[in-house]
C-alpha positions as CSV (number, residue, x, y, z in Angstrom):
1,M,0.0,0.0,0.0
2,G,3.0,2.3,0.4
3,V,3.4,2.6,-3.4
4,I,-0.3,3.4,-3.8
5,T,-0.4,6.2,-1.2
6,I,2.8,7.7,-2.7
7,L,1.3,7.5,-6.2
8,C,-2.0,9.2,-5.1
9,S,-0.3,11.9,-3.1
10,V,2.5,12.8,-5.5
11,T,0.6,12.7,-8.8
12,R,-2.6,14.6,-9.5
13,I,-4.9,11.7,-9.0
14,F,-8.3,12.8,-7.7
15,L,-10.4,9.8,-8.4
16,C,-9.1,6.3,-8.0
17,E,-10.9,3.1,-8.8
18,I,-9.8,0.1,-6.8
19,Q,-10.8,-3.2,-8.2
20,F,-10.7,-6.5,-6.3
21,P,-11.3,-9.9,-7.7
22,D,-14.3,-11.8,-6.3
23,N,-12.1,-13.9,-3.9
24,L,-10.4,-10.8,-2.4
25,L,-13.5,-8.5,-2.2
26,K,-13.9,-9.4,1.5
27,D,-10.7,-7.6,2.2
28,S,-11.7,-4.4,0.3
29,T,-13.0,-2.5,3.3
30,R,-9.9,-3.1,5.3
31,V,-7.6,-2.1,2.4
32,V,-9.6,1.1,1.6
33,T,-9.8,2.1,5.3
34,A,-6.0,1.7,5.6
35,L,-5.5,3.7,2.3
36,R,-7.8,6.5,3.5
37,K,-6.0,6.8,6.8
38,R,-2.6,6.9,5.1
39,L,-3.7,9.4,2.5
40,Q,-5.3,11.6,5.3
41,S,-1.9,11.7,7.1
42,L,-0.1,12.6,3.8
43,K,-2.7,15.3,3.1
44,K,-2.0,16.9,6.4
45,I,1.8,16.9,5.7
46,D,1.2,18.3,2.2
47,A,-1.1,21.0,3.4
48,T,1.5,22.3,5.9
49,E,4.4,22.2,3.4
50,S,2.8,23.5,0.2
51,G,-0.3,25.3,1.6
52,H,-2.8,23.3,-0.5
53,E,-4.8,20.2,0.1
54,T,-5.7,17.5,-2.3
55,N,-8.5,15.0,-1.8
56,V,-8.4,11.6,-3.4
57,G,-11.7,9.8,-3.9
58,L,-11.4,6.0,-3.6
59,F,-14.1,3.8,-5.3
60,V,-14.2,0.1,-4.9
61,M,-15.5,-1.7,-8.0
62,A,-17.3,-4.8,-6.7
63,D,-18.3,-6.3,-10.0
64,T,-16.2,-8.2,-12.5
65,A,-16.5,-7.3,-16.2
66,Y,-15.5,-10.7,-17.6
67,G,-13.3,-12.6,-15.2
68,S,-11.6,-11.7,-11.9
69,C,-8.4,-11.2,-13.7
70,C,-9.7,-8.5,-16.2
71,V,-9.1,-4.9,-15.4
72,D,-12.4,-3.0,-15.6
73,E,-11.4,0.0,-17.7
74,V,-15.0,0.6,-18.8
75,G,-16.2,0.9,-15.2
76,A,-13.4,3.3,-14.5
77,S,-14.4,5.5,-17.5
78,H,-18.0,5.6,-16.2
79,I,-16.8,7.4,-13.0
80,N,-14.1,9.3,-14.8
81,A,-11.4,7.7,-12.7
82,D,-7.8,9.0,-13.1
83,C,-6.4,5.5,-12.4
84,V,-7.3,1.9,-11.7
85,I,-5.6,-0.1,-9.0
86,H,-6.3,-3.8,-9.5
87,Y,-5.6,-6.2,-6.7
88,G,-4.7,-9.8,-7.5
89,H,-3.4,-11.3,-10.8
90,T,-4.4,-9.9,-14.1
91,C,-4.5,-11.2,-17.6
92,F,-4.0,-7.8,-19.3
93,S,-6.6,-8.5,-21.9
94,P,-7.5,-5.4,-23.9
């Protein structure tokens, strides 16, 4: 999760889709809660250093498009997500 929080805090990502395969969906609330806490602490640091705050919206996609290994880029486009973070293995099918 360290890489994800750095990615979201350093780049200009405002809306992030987080996709879990069906078998890992049960862990999604714990992961998102940890990410939100970490991003919140980074936001406080950023606000004191640069004078501006950035909020990152995290959305869990709980449905699979084709299979659990397929990244749901269509779902991400429906919410205008800036990035997709896919937990688990992926087949990288277009």
